[in-house]
N, CA, C, O and the ligand as a Tripos MOL2 file, in Angstrom:
@<TRIPOS>MOLECULE
protein
  277   275    70     0     0
PROTEIN
NO_CHARGES

@<TRIPOS>ATOM
      1 N         -19.6410   -5.4530   15.8220 N.3       1 MET1
      2 CA        -19.5160   -6.7910   16.4130 C.3       1 MET1
      3 C         -20.1720   -7.8100   15.4830 C.2       1 MET1
      4 O         -21.3130   -7.6340   15.0570 O.2       1 MET1
      5 N         -19.4690   -8.8300   15.1900 N.am      2 ALA2
      6 CA        -19.9810   -9.8270   14.2530 C.3       2 ALA2
      7 C         -20.6970  -10.9430   14.9860 C.2       2 ALA2
      8 O         -20.2930  -11.3800   16.0640 O.2       2 ALA2
      9 N         -21.7690  -11.3830   14.3650 N.am      3 PHE3
     10 CA        -22.5110  -12.5050   14.9220 C.3       3 PHE3
     11 C         -22.3350  -13.7090   14.0100 C.2       3 PHE3
     12 O         -22.1050  -13.5480   12.8110 O.2       3 PHE3
     13 N         -22.4420  -14.9150   14.5650 N.am      4 PRO4
     14 CA        -22.3370  -16.0980   13.7120 C.3       4 PRO4
     15 C         -23.4760  -16.1200   12.6980 C.2       4 PRO4
     16 O         -24.6190  -15.7960   13.0210 O.2       4 PRO4
     17 N         -23.1510  -16.5000   11.4850 N.am      5 THR5
     18 CA        -24.1520  -16.5580   10.4290 C.3       5 THR5
     19 C         -24.7030  -17.9650   10.3210 C.2       5 THR5
     20 O         -23.9610  -18.9470   10.2810 O.2       5 THR5
     21 N         -26.0310  -18.0380   10.2750 N.am      6 ARG6
     22 CA        -26.7020  -19.3290   10.1360 C.3       6 ARG6
     23 C         -27.5570  -19.3010    8.8800 C.2       6 ARG6
     24 O         -27.9220  -18.2390    8.3760 O.2       6 ARG6
     25 N         -27.8620  -20.4780    8.3940 N.am      7 THR7
     26 CA        -28.7750  -20.5910    7.2690 C.3       7 THR7
     27 C         -30.1100  -21.1170    7.7850 C.2       7 THR7
     28 O         -30.1790  -22.1460    8.4580 O.2       7 THR7
     29 N         -31.1630  -20.3830    7.4510 N.am      8 CYS8
     30 CA        -32.4880  -20.7680    7.9270 C.3       8 CYS8
     31 C         -32.8990  -22.1030    7.3070 C.2       8 CYS8
     32 O         -32.7360  -22.3170    6.1050 O.2       8 CYS8
     33 N         -33.4290  -22.9910    8.1370 N.am      9 VAL9
     34 CA        -33.8190  -24.3090    7.6370 C.3       9 VAL9
     35 C         -35.1150  -24.2370    6.8240 C.2       9 VAL9
     36 O         -35.4370  -25.1710    6.0890 O.2       9 VAL9
     37 N         -35.8560  -23.1380    6.9530 N.am     10 LEU10
     38 CA        -37.1320  -23.0290    6.2530 C.3      10 LEU10
     39 C         -36.9910  -22.3200    4.9210 C.2      10 LEU10
     40 O         -37.3920  -22.8570    3.8890 O.2      10 LEU10
     41 N         -36.4210  -21.1110    4.9290 N.am     11 CYS11
     42 CA        -36.3470  -20.3420    3.6800 C.3      11 CYS11
     43 C         -34.9340  -20.3320    3.1100 C.2      11 CYS11
     44 O         -34.7030  -19.7930    2.0280 O.2      11 CYS11
     45 N         -33.9890  -20.9250    3.8330 N.am     12 GLU12
     46 CA        -32.6000  -21.0360    3.3910 C.3      12 GLU12
     47 C         -31.9200  -19.6900    3.1970 C.2      12 GLU12
     48 O         -30.9180  -19.5860    2.4900 O.2      12 GLU12
     49 N         -32.4760  -18.6530    3.8330 N.am     13 GLU13
     50 CA        -31.8160  -17.3610    3.8560 C.3      13 GLU13
     51 C         -30.7570  -17.3710    4.9500 C.2      13 GLU13
     52 O         -30.9210  -18.0120    5.9880 O.2      13 GLU13
     53 N         -29.6590  -16.6420    4.6970 N.am     14 GLU14
     54 CA        -28.6660  -16.5090    5.7580 C.3      14 GLU14
     55 C         -29.0900  -15.3920    6.7070 C.2      14 GLU14
     56 O         -29.6230  -14.3660    6.2830 O.2      14 GLU14
     57 N         -28.8490  -15.6060    7.9750 N.am     15 PHE15
     58 CA        -29.1500  -14.5750    8.9640 C.3      15 PHE15
     59 C         -28.1130  -14.6260   10.0590 C.2      15 PHE15
     60 O         -27.4190  -15.6270   10.2400 O.2      15 PHE15
     61 N         -28.0170  -13.5060   10.8030 N.am     16 GLU16
     62 CA        -27.0760  -13.4440   11.9120 C.3      16 GLU16
     63 C         -27.7640  -13.9240   13.1730 C.2      16 GLU16
     64 O         -28.8500  -13.4640   13.5250 O.2      16 GLU16
     65 N         -27.1160  -14.8490   13.8400 N.am     17 LEU17
     66 CA        -27.6630  -15.3670   15.0970 C.3      17 LEU17
     67 C         -27.2440  -14.4230   16.2240 C.2      17 LEU17
     68 O         -26.1490  -14.5220   16.7770 O.2      17 LEU17
     69 N         -28.1570  -13.5070   16.5400 N.am     18 LYS18
     70 CA        -27.8500  -12.5210   17.5710 C.3      18 LYS18
     71 C         -28.2270  -13.0510   18.9510 C.2      18 LYS18
     72 O         -29.0360  -13.9710   19.0810 O.2      18 LYS18
     73 N         -27.6160  -12.4440   19.9940 N.am     19 PRO19
     74 CA        -27.8740  -12.9370   21.3610 C.3      19 PRO19
     75 C         -29.3500  -12.8840   21.7300 C.2      19 PRO19
     76 O         -29.8220  -13.7020   22.5200 O.2      19 PRO19
     77 N         -30.0950  -11.9110   21.1570 N.am     20 ASN20
     78 CA        -31.5190  -11.7970   21.5060 C.3      20 ASN20
     79 C         -32.4040  -12.5360   20.5120 C.2      20 ASN20
     80 O         -33.6150  -12.3170   20.4720 O.2      20 ASN20
     81 N         -31.8110  -13.4010   19.7210 N.am     21 HIS21
     82 CA        -32.5700  -14.1640   18.7310 C.3      21 HIS21
     83 C         -33.6480  -14.9860   19.4360 C.2      21 HIS21
     84 O         -33.3650  -15.7980   20.3170 O.2      21 HIS21
     85 N         -34.8810  -14.7510   19.0240 N.am     22 ALA22
     86 CA        -35.9930  -15.4690   19.6610 C.3      22 ALA22
     87 C         -36.3540  -16.6950   18.8440 C.2      22 ALA22
     88 O         -36.2350  -16.6930   17.6190 O.2      22 ALA22
     89 N         -36.7940  -17.7320   19.5210 N.am     23 GLY23
     90 CA        -37.2580  -18.9250   18.8310 C.3      23 GLY23
     91 C         -36.1230  -19.8540   18.4560 C.2      23 GLY23
     92 O         -35.1040  -19.9300   19.1430 O.2      23 GLY23
     93 N         -36.3150  -20.5560   17.3590 N.am     24 TYR24
     94 CA        -35.3580  -21.5640   16.9460 C.3      24 TYR24
     95 C         -34.0810  -20.9150   16.4370 C.2      24 TYR24
     96 O         -34.1230  -19.9350   15.6920 O.2      24 TYR24
     97 N         -32.9360  -21.4740   16.8490 N.am     25 ALA25
     98 CA        -31.6490  -20.9250   16.4290 C.3      25 ALA25
     99 C         -31.3700  -21.2250   14.9700 C.2      25 ALA25
    100 O         -30.5340  -20.5720   14.3460 O.2      25 ALA25
    101 N         -32.0740  -22.2200   14.4190 N.am     26 ASN26
    102 CA        -31.8180  -22.5700   13.0130 C.3      26 ASN26
    103 C         -32.8820  -21.9870   12.0840 C.2      26 ASN26
    104 O         -33.0520  -22.4480   10.9560 O.2      26 ASN26
    105 N         -33.5990  -20.9650   12.5700 N.am     27 ARG27
    106 CA        -34.5830  -20.2870   11.7240 C.3      27 ARG27
    107 C         -34.3420  -18.7950   11.7710 C.2      27 ARG27
    108 O         -34.0140  -18.2420   12.8200 O.2      27 ARG27
    109 N         -34.5090  -18.1390   10.6200 N.am     28 CYS28
    110 CA        -34.3140  -16.6970   10.5740 C.3      28 CYS28
    111 C         -35.4720  -16.0080   11.3020 C.2      28 CYS28
    112 O         -36.5090  -16.6250   11.5440 O.2      28 CYS28
    113 N         -35.2940  -14.7280   11.6530 N.am     29 PRO29
    114 CA        -36.3580  -14.0200   12.3950 C.3      29 PRO29
    115 C         -37.6930  -14.0430   11.6580 C.2      29 PRO29
    116 O         -38.7440  -14.1080   12.2960 O.2      29 PRO29
    117 N         -37.6720  -13.9910   10.3310 N.am     30 GLN30
    118 CA        -38.9210  -14.0050    9.5760 C.3      30 GLN30
    119 C         -39.6730  -15.3150    9.7660 C.2      30 GLN30
    120 O         -40.9040  -15.3320    9.7720 O.2      30 GLN30
    121 N         -38.9490  -16.3950    9.9180 N.am     31 CYS31
    122 CA        -39.5750  -17.7100   10.0810 C.3      31 CYS31
    123 C         -39.7740  -18.0520   11.5500 C.2      31 CYS31
    124 O         -40.1640  -19.1680   11.8930 O.2      31 CYS31
    125 N         -39.5000  -17.0720   12.4170 N.am     32 ASN32
    126 CA        -39.5350  -17.3150   13.8500 C.3      32 ASN32
    127 C         -40.5880  -16.4730   14.5450 C.2      32 ASN32
    128 O         -40.4660  -16.1930   15.7380 O.2      32 ASN32
    129 N         -41.6040  -16.0720   13.8290 N.am     33 THR33
    130 CA        -42.5970  -15.2030   14.4440 C.3      33 THR33
    131 C         -43.3320  -15.9500   15.5420 C.2      33 THR33
    132 O         -43.6220  -17.1380   15.4010 O.2      33 THR33
    133 N         -43.6360  -15.2630   16.6320 N.am     34 PRO34
    134 CA        -44.2670  -15.9280   17.7800 C.3      34 PRO34
    135 C         -45.6120  -16.5570   17.4360 C.2      34 PRO34
    136 O         -45.9650  -17.5980   17.9890 O.2      34 PRO34
    137 N         -46.3660  -15.9390   16.5280 N.am     35 GLU35
    138 CA        -47.6860  -16.4550   16.1940 C.3      35 GLU35
    139 C         -47.6110  -17.7120   15.3500 C.2      35 GLU35
    140 O         -48.5880  -18.4540   15.2420 O.2      35 GLU35
    141 N         -46.4540  -17.9520   14.7530 N.am     36 ASP36
    142 CA        -46.3480  -19.0830   13.8360 C.3      36 ASP36
    143 C         -45.0470  -19.8180   14.1010 C.2      36 ASP36
    144 O         -44.1680  -19.8680   13.2410 O.2      36 ASP36
    145 N         -44.9250  -20.3840   15.2830 N.am     37 ASP37
    146 CA        -43.6630  -21.0280   15.6320 C.3      37 ASP37
    147 C         -43.5950  -22.4680   15.1290 C.2      37 ASP37
    148 O         -42.6020  -23.1580   15.3550 O.2      37 ASP37
    149 N         -44.6400  -22.9200   14.4540 N.am     38 GLU38
    150 CA        -44.5840  -24.2090   13.7720 C.3      38 GLU38
    151 C         -44.4390  -23.9500   12.2830 C.2      38 GLU38
    152 O         -45.0130  -22.9940   11.7600 O.2      38 GLU38
    153 N         -43.6960  -24.7700   11.6150 N.am     39 ALA39
    154 CA        -43.5260  -24.5860   10.1790 C.3      39 ALA39
    155 C         -44.8660  -24.7710    9.4690 C.2      39 ALA39
    156 O         -45.6140  -25.6970    9.7840 O.2      39 ALA39
    157 N         -45.1700  -23.8920    8.5100 N.am     40 PRO40
    158 CA        -46.4320  -24.0520    7.7810 C.3      40 PRO40
    159 C         -46.5370  -25.4110    7.1100 C.2      40 PRO40
    160 O         -47.6340  -25.9400    6.9280 O.2      40 PRO40
    161 N         -45.3960  -25.9730    6.7450 N.am     41 SER41
    162 CA        -45.4090  -27.2750    6.0830 C.3      41 SER41
    163 C         -45.6920  -28.4120    7.0590 C.2      41 SER41
    164 O         -46.0380  -29.5240    6.6590 O.2      41 SER41
    165 N         -45.5390  -28.1120    8.3360 N.am     42 ALA42
    166 CA        -45.7200  -29.1640    9.3380 C.3      42 ALA42
    167 C         -47.1950  -29.2990    9.6950 C.2      42 ALA42
    168 O         -47.5980  -29.0050   10.8210 O.2      42 ALA42
    169 N         -47.9770  -29.7320    8.7570 N.am     43 GLN43
    170 CA        -49.4120  -29.9220    9.0080 C.3      43 GLN43
    171 C         -49.6080  -31.2980    9.6330 C.2      43 GLN43
    172 O         -50.2090  -32.1950    9.0420 O.2      43 GLN43
    173 N         -49.0930  -31.4310   10.8220 N.am     44 THR44
    174 CA        -49.1350  -32.7190   11.4930 C.3      44 THR44
    175 C         -50.2120  -32.7270   12.5570 C.2      44 THR44
    176 O         -50.7960  -31.6920   12.8780 O.2      44 THR44
    177 N         -50.4660  -33.8980   13.0960 N.am     45 ALA45
    178 CA        -51.4310  -34.0000   14.1840 C.3      45 ALA45
    179 C         -50.9670  -33.1750   15.3780 C.2      45 ALA45
    180 O         -51.7800  -32.5860   16.0910 O.2      45 ALA45
    181 N         -49.6760  -33.1380   15.5850 N.am     46 ALA46
    182 CA        -49.1510  -32.3580   16.6940 C.3      46 ALA46
    183 C         -49.4610  -30.8800   16.4940 C.2      46 ALA46
    184 O         -49.8040  -30.1700   17.4390 O.2      46 ALA46
    185 N         -49.3350  -30.4250   15.2420 N.am     47 PHE47
    186 CA        -49.6290  -29.0270   14.9360 C.3      47 PHE47
    187 C         -51.0920  -28.7240   15.2130 C.2      47 PHE47
    188 O         -51.4110  -27.7040   15.8250 O.2      47 PHE47
    189 N         -51.9730  -29.5920   14.7700 N.am     48 GLU48
    190 CA        -53.3930  -29.3820   15.0120 C.3      48 GLU48
    191 C         -53.6780  -29.3960   16.5110 C.2      48 GLU48
    192 O         -54.4660  -28.5930   17.0110 O.2      48 GLU48
    193 N         -53.0300  -30.3140   17.2160 N.am     49 GLY49
    194 CA        -53.2200  -30.3850   18.6550 C.3      49 GLY49
    195 C         -52.7830  -29.1080   19.3330 C.2      49 GLY49
    196 O         -53.4330  -28.6510   20.2740 O.2      49 GLY49
    197 N         -51.6880  -28.5230   18.8710 N.am     50 LYS50
    198 CA        -51.2070  -27.2840   19.4510 C.3      50 LYS50
    199 C         -52.2090  -26.1720   19.2120 C.2      50 LYS50
    200 O         -52.4730  -25.3640   20.1020 O.2      50 LYS50
    201 N         -52.7690  -26.1300   18.0060 N.am     51 ARG51
    202 CA        -53.7560  -25.0950   17.7130 C.3      51 ARG51
    203 C         -54.9600  -25.2230   18.6230 C.2      51 ARG51
    204 O         -55.4910  -24.2260   19.1120 O.2      51 ARG51
    205 N         -55.3870  -26.4540   18.8490 N.am     52 GLU52
    206 CA        -56.5230  -26.6570   19.7480 C.3      52 GLU52
    207 C         -56.1690  -26.2380   21.1610 C.2      52 GLU52
    208 O         -56.9920  -25.6580   21.8700 O.2      52 GLU52
    209 N         -54.9400  -26.5330   21.5720 N.am     53 ALA53
    210 CA        -54.5070  -26.1350   22.9060 C.3      53 ALA53
    211 C         -54.4870  -24.6150   23.0180 C.2      53 ALA53
    212 O         -54.8800  -24.0650   24.0460 O.2      53 ALA53
    213 N         -54.0290  -23.9280   21.9620 N.am     54 ASP54
    214 CA        -54.0290  -22.4680   21.9580 C.3      54 ASP54
    215 C         -55.4430  -21.9340   22.0740 C.2      54 ASP54
    216 O         -55.6890  -20.9900   22.8250 O.2      54 ASP54
    217 N         -56.3810  -22.5270   21.3350 N.am     55 ALA55
    218 CA        -57.7680  -22.0790   21.3720 C.3      55 ALA55
    219 C         -58.3480  -22.2830   22.7580 C.2      55 ALA55
    220 O         -59.0610  -21.4230   23.2730 O.2      55 ALA55
    221 N         -58.0410  -23.4280   23.3630 N.am     56 ALA56
    222 CA        -58.5400  -23.7130   24.7080 C.3      56 ALA56
    223 C         -57.9740  -22.7170   25.7070 C.2      56 ALA56
    224 O         -58.6650  -22.2740   26.6240 O.2      56 ALA56
    225 N         -56.7120  -22.3750   25.5150 N.am     57 ARG57
    226 CA        -56.0780  -21.4320   26.4340 C.3      57 ARG57
    227 C         -56.7100  -20.0510   26.2950 C.2      57 ARG57
    228 O         -56.9610  -19.3660   27.2860 O.2      57 ARG57
    229 N         -56.9630  -19.6530   25.0440 N.am     58 ARG58
    230 CA        -57.6070  -18.3540   24.8240 C.3      58 ARG58
    231 C         -59.0050  -18.3360   25.4450 C.2      58 ARG58
    232 O         -59.4200  -17.3400   26.0390 O.2      58 ARG58
    233 N         -59.7210  -19.4480   25.2990 N.am     59 GLN59
    234 CA        -61.0580  -19.5310   25.8730 C.3      59 GLN59
    235 C         -60.9800  -19.4230   27.3910 C.2      59 GLN59
    236 O         -61.8040  -18.7530   28.0130 O.2      59 GLN59
    237 N         -59.9900  -20.0820   27.9860 N.am     60 ALA60
    238 CA        -59.8290  -20.0400   29.4420 C.3      60 ALA60
    239 C         -59.5510  -18.6220   29.9050 C.2      60 ALA60
    240 O         -60.0780  -18.1830   30.9270 O.2      60 ALA60
    241 N         -58.7220  -17.9020   29.1540 N.am     61 ILE61
    242 CA        -58.4170  -16.5110   29.5060 C.3      61 ILE61
    243 C         -59.6700  -15.6580   29.3880 C.2      61 ILE61
    244 O         -59.9250  -14.7940   30.2270 O.2      61 ILE61
    245 N         -60.4510  -15.9060   28.3400 N.am     62 LYS62
    246 CA        -61.6870  -15.1600   28.1280 C.3      62 LYS62
    247 C         -62.6440  -15.3940   29.2980 C.2      62 LYS62
    248 O         -63.2560  -14.4610   29.8180 O.2      62 LYS62
    249 N         -62.7570  -16.6690   29.6980 N.am     63 ASP63
    250 CA        -63.6350  -16.9950   30.8190 C.3      63 ASP63
    251 C         -63.1720  -16.3110   32.0960 C.2      63 ASP63
    252 O         -63.9750  -15.9150   32.9410 O.2      63 ASP63
    253 N         -61.8350  -16.1790   32.2140 N.am     64 MET64
    254 CA        -61.2770  -15.5520   33.4020 C.3      64 MET64
    255 C         -61.5730  -14.0540   33.4010 C.2      64 MET64
    256 O         -61.8660  -13.4610   34.4400 O.2      64 MET64
    257 N         -61.4890  -13.4480   32.1920 N.am     65 LEU65
    258 CA        -61.7030  -12.0090   32.0910 C.3      65 LEU65
    259 C         -63.1820  -11.6520   32.1740 C.2      65 LEU65
    260 O         -63.5560  -10.6410   32.7690 O.2      65 LEU65
    261 N         -64.0220  -12.5000   31.5680 N.am     66 TYR66
    262 CA        -65.4540  -12.2080   31.5350 C.3      66 TYR66
    263 C         -66.2180  -13.3900   32.1220 C.2      66 TYR66
    264 O         -66.8330  -14.1560   31.3800 O.2      66 TYR66
    265 N         -66.1880  -13.5450   33.4270 N.am     67 PRO67
    266 CA        -66.8580  -14.7050   34.0420 C.3      67 PRO67
    267 C         -68.3820  -14.5230   34.0670 C.2      67 PRO67
    268 O         -68.9020  -13.4120   33.9660 O.2      67 PRO67
    269 N         -69.0540  -15.6330   34.2020 N.am     68 GLY68
    270 CA        -70.5040  -15.6270   34.3470 C.3      68 GLY68
    271 C         -71.2260  -15.1410   33.1120 C.2      68 GLY68
    272 O         -72.1490  -14.3310   33.2050 O.2      68 GLY68
    273 N         -70.8100  -15.6360   31.9380 N.am     69 LYS69
    274 CA        -71.4520  -15.1920   30.6960 C.3      69 LYS69
    275 C         -72.7900  -15.8990   30.4830 C.2      69 LYS69
    276 O         -73.4690  -15.6480   29.4880 O.2      69 LYS69
    277 ZN        -36.3090  -18.1890    7.1850 Zn       70 ZN70
@<TRIPOS>BOND
     1     1     2 1
     2     2     3 1
     3     3     4 2
     4     3     5 am
     5     5     6 1
     6     6     7 1
     7     7     8 2
     8     7     9 am
     9     9    10 1
    10    10    11 1
    11    11    12 2
    12    11    13 am
    13    13    14 1
    14    14    15 1
    15    15    16 2
    16    15    17 am
    17    17    18 1
    18    18    19 1
    19    19    20 2
    20    19    21 am
    21    21    22 1
    22    22    23 1
    23    23    24 2
    24    23    25 am
    25    25    26 1
    26    26    27 1
    27    27    28 2
    28    27    29 am
    29    29    30 1
    30    30    31 1
    31    31    32 2
    32    31    33 am
    33    33    34 1
    34    34    35 1
    35    35    36 2
    36    35    37 am
    37    37    38 1
    38    38    39 1
    39    39    40 2
    40    39    41 am
    41    41    42 1
    42    42    43 1
    43    43    44 2
    44    43    45 am
    45    45    46 1
    46    46    47 1
    47    47    48 2
    48    47    49 am
    49    49    50 1
    50    50    51 1
    51    51    52 2
    52    51    53 am
    53    53    54 1
    54    54    55 1
    55    55    56 2
    56    55    57 am
    57    57    58 1
    58    58    59 1
    59    59    60 2
    60    59    61 am
    61    61    62 1
    62    62    63 1
    63    63    64 2
    64    63    65 am
    65    65    66 1
    66    66    67 1
    67    67    68 2
    68    67    69 am
    69    69    70 1
    70    70    71 1
    71    71    72 2
    72    71    73 am
    73    73    74 1
    74    74    75 1
    75    75    76 2
    76    75    77 am
    77    77    78 1
    78    78    79 1
    79    79    80 2
    80    79    81 am
    81    81    82 1
    82    82    83 1
    83    83    84 2
    84    83    85 am
    85    85    86 1
    86    86    87 1
    87    87    88 2
    88    87    89 am
    89    89    90 1
    90    90    91 1
    91    91    92 2
    92    91    93 am
    93    93    94 1
    94    94    95 1
    95    95    96 2
    96    95    97 am
    97    97    98 1
    98    98    99 1
    99    99   100 2
   100    99   101 am
   101   101   102 1
   102   102   103 1
   103   103   104 2
   104   103   105 am
   105   105   106 1
   106   106   107 1
   107   107   108 2
   108   107   109 am
   109   109   110 1
   110   110   111 1
   111   111   112 2
   112   111   113 am
   113   113   114 1
   114   114   115 1
   115   115   116 2
   116   115   117 am
   117   117   118 1
   118   118   119 1
   119   119   120 2
   120   119   121 am
   121   121   122 1
   122   122   123 1
   123   123   124 2
   124   123   125 am
   125   125   126 1
   126   126   127 1
   127   127   128 2
   128   127   129 am
   129   129   130 1
   130   130   131 1
   131   131   132 2
   132   131   133 am
   133   133   134 1
   134   134   135 1
   135   135   136 2
   136   135   137 am
   137   137   138 1
   138   138   139 1
   139   139   140 2
   140   139   141 am
   141   141   142 1
   142   142   143 1
   143   143   144 2
   144   143   145 am
   145   145   146 1
   146   146   147 1
   147   147   148 2
   148   147   149 am
   149   149   150 1
   150   150   151 1
   151   151   152 2
   152   151   153 am
   153   153   154 1
   154   154   155 1
   155   155   156 2
   156   155   157 am
   157   157   158 1
   158   158   159 1
   159   159   160 2
   160   159   161 am
   161   161   162 1
   162   162   163 1
   163   163   164 2
   164   163   165 am
   165   165   166 1
   166   166   167 1
   167   167   168 2
   168   167   169 am
   169   169   170 1
   170   170   171 1
   171   171   172 2
   172   171   173 am
   173   173   174 1
   174   174   175 1
   175   175   176 2
   176   175   177 am
   177   177   178 1
   178   178   179 1
   179   179   180 2
   180   179   181 am
   181   181   182 1
   182   182   183 1
   183   183   184 2
   184   183   185 am
   185   185   186 1
   186   186   187 1
   187   187   188 2
   188   187   189 am
   189   189   190 1
   190   190   191 1
   191   191   192 2
   192   191   193 am
   193   193   194 1
   194   194   195 1
   195   195   196 2
   196   195   197 am
   197   197   198 1
   198   198   199 1
   199   199   200 2
   200   199   201 am
   201   201   202 1
   202   202   203 1
   203   203   204 2
   204   203   205 am
   205   205   206 1
   206   206   207 1
   207   207   208 2
   208   207   209 am
   209   209   210 1
   210   210   211 1
   211   211   212 2
   212   211   213 am
   213   213   214 1
   214   214   215 1
   215   215   216 2
   216   215   217 am
   217   217   218 1
   218   218   219 1
   219   219   220 2
   220   219   221 am
   221   221   222 1
   222   222   223 1
   223   223   224 2
   224   223   225 am
   225   225   226 1
   226   226   227 1
   227   227   228 2
   228   227   229 am
   229   229   230 1
   230   230   231 1
   231   231   232 2
   232   231   233 am
   233   233   234 1
   234   234   235 1
   235   235   236 2
   236   235   237 am
   237   237   238 1
   238   238   239 1
   239   239   240 2
   240   239   241 am
   241   241   242 1
   242   242   243 1
   243   243   244 2
   244   243   245 am
   245   245   246 1
   246   246   247 1
   247   247   248 2
   248   247   249 am
   249   249   250 1
   250   250   251 1
   251   251   252 2
   252   251   253 am
   253   253   254 1
   254   254   255 1
   255   255   256 2
   256   255   257 am
   257   257   258 1
   258   258   259 1
   259   259   260 2
   260   259   261 am
   261   261   262 1
   262   262   263 1
   263   263   264 2
   264   263   265 am
   265   265   266 1
   266   266   267 1
   267   267   268 2
   268   267   269 am
   269   269   270 1
   270   270   271 1
   271   271   272 2
   272   271   273 am
   273   273   274 1
   274   274   275 1
   275   275   276 2
@<TRIPOS>SUBSTRUCTURE
     1 MET1         2 RESIDUE 1 A MET
     2 ALA2         6 RESIDUE 1 A ALA
     3 PHE3        10 RESIDUE 1 A PHE
     4 PRO4        14 RESIDUE 1 A PRO
     5 THR5        18 RESIDUE 1 A THR
     6 ARG6        22 RESIDUE 1 A ARG
     7 THR7        26 RESIDUE 1 A THR
     8 CYS8        30 RESIDUE 1 A CYS
     9 VAL9        34 RESIDUE 1 A VAL
    10 LEU10       38 RESIDUE 1 A LEU
    11 CYS11       42 RESIDUE 1 A CYS
    12 GLU12       46 RESIDUE 1 A GLU
    13 GLU13       50 RESIDUE 1 A GLU
    14 GLU14       54 RESIDUE 1 A GLU
    15 PHE15       58 RESIDUE 1 A PHE
    16 GLU16       62 RESIDUE 1 A GLU
    17 LEU17       66 RESIDUE 1 A LEU
    18 LYS18       70 RESIDUE 1 A LYS
    19 PRO19       74 RESIDUE 1 A PRO
    20 ASN20       78 RESIDUE 1 A ASN
    21 HIS21       82 RESIDUE 1 A HIS
    22 ALA22       86 RESIDUE 1 A ALA
    23 GLY23       90 RESIDUE 1 A GLY
    24 TYR24       94 RESIDUE 1 A TYR
    25 ALA25       98 RESIDUE 1 A ALA
    26 ASN26      102 RESIDUE 1 A ASN
    27 ARG27      106 RESIDUE 1 A ARG
    28 CYS28      110 RESIDUE 1 A CYS
    29 PRO29      114 RESIDUE 1 A PRO
    30 GLN30      118 RESIDUE 1 A GLN
    31 CYS31      122 RESIDUE 1 A CYS
    32 ASN32      126 RESIDUE 1 A ASN
    33 THR33      130 RESIDUE 1 A THR
    34 PRO34      134 RESIDUE 1 A PRO
    35 GLU35      138 RESIDUE 1 A GLU
    36 ASP36      142 RESIDUE 1 A ASP
    37 ASP37      146 RESIDUE 1 A ASP
    38 GLU38      150 RESIDUE 1 A GLU
    39 ALA39      154 RESIDUE 1 A ALA
    40 PRO40      158 RESIDUE 1 A PRO
    41 SER41      162 RESIDUE 1 A SER
    42 ALA42      166 RESIDUE 1 A ALA
    43 GLN43      170 RESIDUE 1 A GLN
    44 THR44      174 RESIDUE 1 A THR
    45 ALA45      178 RESIDUE 1 A ALA
    46 ALA46      182 RESIDUE 1 A ALA
    47 PHE47      186 RESIDUE 1 A PHE
    48 GLU48      190 RESIDUE 1 A GLU
    49 GLY49      194 RESIDUE 1 A GLY
    50 LYS50      198 RESIDUE 1 A LYS
    51 ARG51      202 RESIDUE 1 A ARG
    52 GLU52      206 RESIDUE 1 A GLU
    53 ALA53      210 RESIDUE 1 A ALA
    54 ASP54      214 RESIDUE 1 A ASP
    55 ALA55      218 RESIDUE 1 A ALA
    56 ALA56      222 RESIDUE 1 A ALA
    57 ARG57      226 RESIDUE 1 A ARG
    58 ARG58      230 RESIDUE 1 A ARG
    59 GLN59      234 RESIDUE 1 A GLN
    60 ALA60      238 RESIDUE 1 A ALA
    61 ILE61      242 RESIDUE 1 A ILE
    62 LYS62      246 RESIDUE 1 A LYS
    63 ASP63      250 RESIDUE 1 A ASP
    64 MET64      254 RESIDUE 1 A MET
    65 LEU65      258 RESIDUE 1 A LEU
    66 TYR66      262 RESIDUE 1 A TYR
    67 PRO67      266 RESIDUE 1 A PRO
    68 GLY68      270 RESIDUE 1 A GLY
    69 LYS69      274 RESIDUE 1 A LYS
    70 ZN70       277 GROUP 0 **** ****
């Protein structure tokens, strides 16, 4: 079964857009890793804000798992 071929906007590699393709449809699986869903080149304020939000979320989970530290 053939899948539509797309060109990744980040590394310009061609990849098959499969039904279970996670993340951005215009990025290849290598550029679509869950831990790095922002482009490394996108060193924007929004990116920094997201990182801080991730850290806050991790801290909240930690507090939930280990309360009363
Ligand atoms: Zn790519």
